[in-house]
C-alpha positions as CSV (number, residue, x, y, z in Angstrom):
1,M,-6.0,-15.3,17.8
2,I,-3.6,-16.7,15.2
3,D,-6.1,-15.9,12.4
4,K,-6.3,-12.3,13.7
5,I,-2.5,-12.0,13.7
6,S,-2.3,-13.5,10.3
7,N,-4.9,-11.2,8.9
8,K,-3.1,-8.2,10.4
9,T,0.3,-9.2,9.0
10,Q,-1.2,-9.7,5.5
11,I,-2.7,-6.2,5.6
12,L,0.6,-4.8,6.9
13,E,2.5,-6.6,4.2
14,K,0.3,-5.0,1.5
15,A,0.6,-1.6,3.1
16,L,4.4,-2.0,3.2
17,D,4.5,-3.0,-0.5
18,A,2.4,0.0,-1.3
19,A,4.7,2.3,0.7
20,W,7.7,0.9,-1.1
21,M,6.0,1.4,-4.4
22,K,5.1,5.0,-3.4
23,N,8.7,5.7,-2.5
24,E,9.9,4.5,-5.9
25,T,7.2,6.5,-7.7
26,I,8.0,9.7,-5.8
27,S,11.7,9.2,-6.4
28,N,11.0,8.7,-10.1
29,N,9.0,12.0,-10.1
30,I,11.9,13.8,-8.5
31,A,14.4,12.4,-10.9
32,N,12.3,13.7,-13.8
33,V,11.6,17.1,-12.5
34,N,13.5,18.7,-15.4
35,T,12.3,16.3,-18.1
36,P,10.1,18.2,-20.6
37,G,6.6,16.7,-21.0
38,Y,7.0,14.4,-18.0
39,K,3.8,13.8,-16.0
40,K,4.0,12.8,-12.4
41,S,2.6,9.6,-11.0
42,Y,1.2,8.6,-7.7
43,V,0.3,5.3,-6.0
44,K,-3.4,4.7,-5.2
45,F,-3.7,2.3,-2.3
46,E,-5.3,3.8,0.8
47,E,-8.5,4.7,-1.1
48,L,-8.7,1.2,-2.5
49,M,-8.3,-0.4,0.9
50,S,-10.9,1.8,2.6
51,D,-13.3,1.1,-0.3
52,A,-12.7,-2.7,0.2
53,A,-13.1,-2.4,4.0
54,F,-16.6,-0.9,3.6
55,K,-17.9,-3.4,1.1
56,F,-19.9,-6.2,2.7
57,Q,-18.7,-9.5,1.3
58,I,-19.6,-13.0,2.5
59,S,-16.8,-15.5,2.7
60,G,-16.8,-19.0,3.9
61,I,-14.3,-21.4,5.4
62,K,-13.0,-24.0,2.9
63,K,-12.7,-27.3,4.9
64,D,-11.9,-29.5,2.0
65,E,-10.1,-28.9,-1.3
66,K,-13.1,-30.4,-3.1
67,F,-15.3,-27.6,-1.9
68,L,-15.7,-24.3,-3.9
69,P,-14.6,-21.2,-2.1
70,I,-17.4,-18.8,-1.1
71,G,-17.0,-15.1,-1.5
72,K,-13.7,-13.1,-1.9
73,D,-11.2,-12.1,0.7
74,T,-11.0,-8.3,0.2
75,K,-7.4,-7.9,1.5
76,E,-6.2,-10.2,-1.3
77,T,-8.0,-8.4,-4.0
78,V,-6.6,-4.9,-3.2
79,V,-3.5,-4.2,-5.2
80,P,-1.7,-0.8,-5.2
81,E,-2.0,1.0,-8.5
82,I,0.4,3.6,-10.1
83,V,-1.7,6.4,-11.7
84,Q,-0.3,9.0,-14.0
85,E,-1.6,12.6,-13.5
86,D,-2.1,13.8,-17.0
87,F,-4.5,16.6,-16.5
88,T,-2.2,19.2,-14.9
89,S,0.8,21.2,-16.1
90,M,3.1,23.3,-13.9
91,R,5.4,24.7,-16.7
92,R,5.3,25.5,-20.4
93,D,7.2,22.4,-21.2
94,G,4.3,20.2,-20.0
95,N,6.1,18.9,-16.9
96,N,3.8,18.9,-13.8
97,V,6.2,17.9,-11.1
98,D,6.5,20.2,-8.1
99,V,9.8,19.2,-6.4
100,D,8.8,20.7,-3.0
101,V,5.5,18.8,-2.9
102,E,7.3,15.6,-3.9
103,M,10.0,16.0,-1.2
104,A,7.3,16.5,1.4
105,E,5.4,13.4,0.1
106,L,8.7,11.4,0.3
107,A,9.3,12.5,3.9
108,K,5.7,11.7,4.9
109,N,5.9,8.3,3.2
110,S,9.2,7.5,4.9
111,I,7.6,8.1,8.3
112,K,4.6,6.0,7.3
113,Y,6.9,3.2,6.2
114,N,8.9,3.2,9.4
115,A,5.6,3.1,11.4
116,L,4.4,0.1,9.4
117,I,7.7,-1.7,10.0
118,A,7.3,-1.1,13.8
119,Q,3.8,-2.5,13.7
120,M,5.0,-5.5,11.7
121,S,7.7,-6.1,14.3
122,K,5.1,-6.0,17.1
123,E,3.0,-8.6,15.2
124,F,6.0,-10.9,14.8
125,S,6.8,-10.5,18.6
126,K,3.2,-11.6,19.3
127,I,3.7,-14.6,17.1
128,K,7.0,-15.4,18.8
129,M,5.3,-15.1,22.2
130,A,2.5,-17.4,21.1
131,I,5.0,-20.0,19.9
132,N,7.2,-19.8,23.0
133,G,4.1,-19.8,25.3
134,R,5.1,-16.7,27.2
């Protein structure tokens, strides 16, 4: 059970990091809404996680430091990426930021971040319960 909780907390930690990065990226897009030639960026994470979840990878348990690890742990290999959207342009000055879309994305990301925090809190409560034996 502890391995299951540990695995879940690691995934939640990565998702929280990605949500934080997404918040910063969206805020940067909003701050540059009037900058000529600015191209908006977005964080690519959910697609990478779902791709990693569907890939079949064999992994083994390393019982001794002398042994070589077998396979890869997919949750450790997925890292959120910031991608710049160069191919669109909303205005004549080359800027492609739509402030209404960015504000909606910021609100959606804020809700997602708060939900992830609540899930992480539940996982920590489970760990605390396991330690206290209740």
